[in-house]
N, C-alpha and C positions, 0 to 999 in steps of 0.2 A: 530683305530677310529671307532666310531659306524656307521656301513653302511649309516643308514638312517639320520644321522644327516649332511647331505651335506649343505656347504653354499650356499647361492643364487646365481644365474648367474647374474652378474652386467649388467644392462642395458637389462635384458632379460624380457620375459614377466611375468606378475604377476602371482604367483601360488596360489593354492588353500591351506589354512593353515590347519594342522592337529589340528583340534579343539578339538578332544577327548582326554583328558588326563586321565591318570591312577588315581583310587581313592587315597587319602590320606592314607598312612599307619594309623591304628587306634589301640587303646587299647595296648595288650602287643606287637604287632609287632611294633608300633610306639615307644613305651619305650625302647625295644630291640634296635631299629636303632639309638636311641639318647643317649643311655648308653655310647656311645664310642664317646666322642667329647673334649677329654681333650687337643690336640693339635689344634683343631678349637679354643677352648676357649683361649688357651695360647696367641695365633696370635691375635684373635679378642680384646681381653684386652689392647692390645699395642697401644697406641696414634698414634704412627708413621704410622699404617697401615690405618689410616683416611686420610693420604695424598695423597692416591691413589683413593679415592672417586671419584674426578673429572674426572680423567682418566677413571676409570670404566663407568661413565655415558656417556661421549663422544664416548667410544668405542661401548657401547648399541646403541648408535643413529646411528651407521654408518650401522647398518642394516636397510634397508629402511623400513620394517614391523614395526620394533620399533619406527622409527623416525615418521611413520604417525600416529601410536597408540597414542603416546605421544602428538602429536600437534592436532590431532582431539579429544581427551577424556580426556585432562587435560586444566587447565588456566594456562599454564605455562609462559605466559606474565605477568600474575598478580602475581602468586607464582612460580616464576622460580626455586627455589631450593626444592619444596614440594617433587618432585618426588625423588630427591636424598636423602633427609633425610628420607622420607618413606621406601624407599629400604634398607637403612642401619638400620633402626629401626626394619624392619622385620628381617633382618639377625641376630640383637642382641638377638631378641626374640627366634628365632629358635636356636641360639648358646647358650644362658645362660638358657632358660625358660625350665620350666617342661614338659613332653609330653602332659599334659591336655592344659598347655598354648600354647605350638605350634599347637597342633590340632585345637584348637578355633580359633587362629589367621589365620592359615593357610585357613581353612574354609572360614572366611570372606573374605580373599584376594582373594580367587578363586571365591566367589559369585561377588565381584567387578569385576573381570576380564571377568567374563561371559557376562558383557554389554560391553566390550572393543572389537568391532567388527567392520571390514570395509573391503574395497575391498584389498584382499591379506592378511589380517591378523586376528588373534583372540588372546586375552588376554590370553587364556587357551591353546594356542598350546604349546607343550612341545617342540619343536624344539626352539622356542623364550625364553621358561624358561630355556633351556639349554645355550643358548647363554648369555643370562643376567647373569646368576650365572657363567658361563666362565669368563666373563669380571670381576666381584668381584674377583674370585679365582685368576685369571692371574694378577690383580693389586696387591692384597694382597701379592702374591708370590714375585713380581716384588720389591715390598717396603721390604719385608723380606731379599730379596737376594742381593739388590744394595743399600739399605737404612740403614736397620738395621745391615745388614753384621754380621752374627753369626760368632764368633771365631773360630779358628782351633780345639780347644778342646770341642766345642759345637757339639750336635747332629745335623744333617740336617733334618728338621722337614718338608721338602717340600713335599716328597712322602706321608707322613701321613696326613699332611693337606689337600692335594687334595682328598684323600680316605675319609676323614670324612665331607669335605665341600660339596659333592655330596648331602648331605641330604637336602640342602637349596632347590635345584631344584626338588629333591623327592616329598617333602611335598607339592609342587605345582603342581605336576602331571607329572613330567618327570622320568619315573622309571630309576632304576639304570642300566638296560640292554640297555638303550636308550642313555647311557652317556658314554663318552671315560673310559675304565676299569681301567688305571693307568696313571700316571704321564706323561709317554713318549707318550702314545696315546692322552692325553690331550694337551701336547705341539704341536702335529702335527695337531691337530684339529685346534688350535688357530692360527698356522702359514698359514693352508691353508684358515682359514675363513677371518682372516685379509688380505691377498693377494687377496681374491676374491671380498671384499666389496669395494664399491664406496660411498663417502660422497655425500649425495644429499643435494639440496637447502633445503628441509625441515628440514635434520639434522643439517645444518649451523644456520638456522633459531632459532631452539630451542636451540643450543649451543650457540648461541649470548645471548640469553635471560638469561641462566644460567651464563655465564661468565661476563654479563655487565649488572646486573639488575637494572632496573631504579628506584624501590622504595626501594634500599638499599644502596643509596649514603653515609649515614653516616657509612656504613663500609666499606667505599673506601680504607683504607690502607690494610685491611684484604683481601679483595676481590682481590687486586693487587697481594698479594702473591699468593692468591689461582688460578689466572689465570697463574702466573710465572711458579708455581710448576705443575699444569696439563699440561702445554704445555710442559714442560720439560720432563714429565714422558710418554707422549704419544709416540706411535711407529711413527718413522719419517715419514712414508708413510702417516699416518692418519693425523700427524701435517700439512704436507704440503696440503693436500686435504681439510681441513679445513681451510687453509690460515691464520694460526695463526702466528703473528709476531715472529721470532726467529732470532735474531740478535748476533753479537757476544758478546755484552753487556749483552744482557739478558741472554745468555748462562751462561756467567761468574757470573752473579747474582744468577741464579738458583743453580749453582754448590755450591755457597757459603751457601745457605740456606740450602741445602741438606747436605752438610758436616757438617754444625753446628747440624743440626738434629741429624745425626749419633753420632757425639761427645756428644752430650746431652744424647743419648739413652744409650750410654755405660757408661757414667759418672753417671747416676742417677739410684739407686738400684730399682729393679723391684717392690718393695712393695711402693715406693713413687710415680713411674710413671703410675702404673696401678690403674684404680678406683675400689673400691669395686664391685664385680660381682653382688650382690644384687641390687644396686644402678643402674647399667648398665641395668638391665633387667626391674627393676621398671619403670625407665624413658621412655625406648623404648617401653614397654607395653603401658604405657600412652599416649604416642604420637602416637602409631599405632591405638589404640581406636579412640583417637579424630580426626585422620586424616581420618579414614573409616567413622566415624559418619559424619564428615564435608563433605566428598564426597557424602554420601547417601542424605544429605540434599540439596547439589547443584543438584544433579541429580531430585530430587523431585520438585524443581525451574526450571527445564528444563535449567541448566548451565552444562557445562562438568566438 
């Protein structure tokens, strides 16, 4: 594990964030770093990977600095899913976009993060960028290994996926030498960090807004499945700390949903289940630009 990426001490004093991040790789350097994304793209194009989105978000919020940043610098009560979709859209652009597109979007996001500051946190803190991307990687790998379940004759993509996915944190200012160097070190980093974190009341408040959005009641059936799957996929310790209901019947229902998803994944040919890559990046780029423009407009009007 990268030595300086120590998880926070639960209940300990607020620490000063490392607000200085590395410059975004540019020009030929960025193009070279983005040249090797085939495994990253292969998994990102799988619809099943999206099942881990709620898991990743709730894991991110277990870091008290992330929870405070979201609570104090977003209108999560009014737009509870905005951060989730914004993160996923940025991930898609970084995965499928051209070097110019990635550099442009990364610069915009870092500009927005500059204003995300408070007691004990900064939006451009490389350690927080590492943690946020780590939850996305860990959730994607969990879906890959436990839901997609590659067959015996298929190559194991986990190690290569991790190596390529580090670019997401890198373009936001967390250099490679500050990230775990390989999959084994990454697993150790995740285990140590998850064991050290404690879910705060702020994290529970944001999570409740995401899991039970008041303004999306028309989507109640889909949101019920979202809550069920997110709860099932969370590490047990974090599920307990969030106080999420987990009865025998809910466990059986989640098992049925996830087994069905696995069966459909294996029965459906790749060309039918994966949307066209140009469409993915075009939609994601449009949503990222719209989200950033909306955020700038809210800030001009003095709103979070």
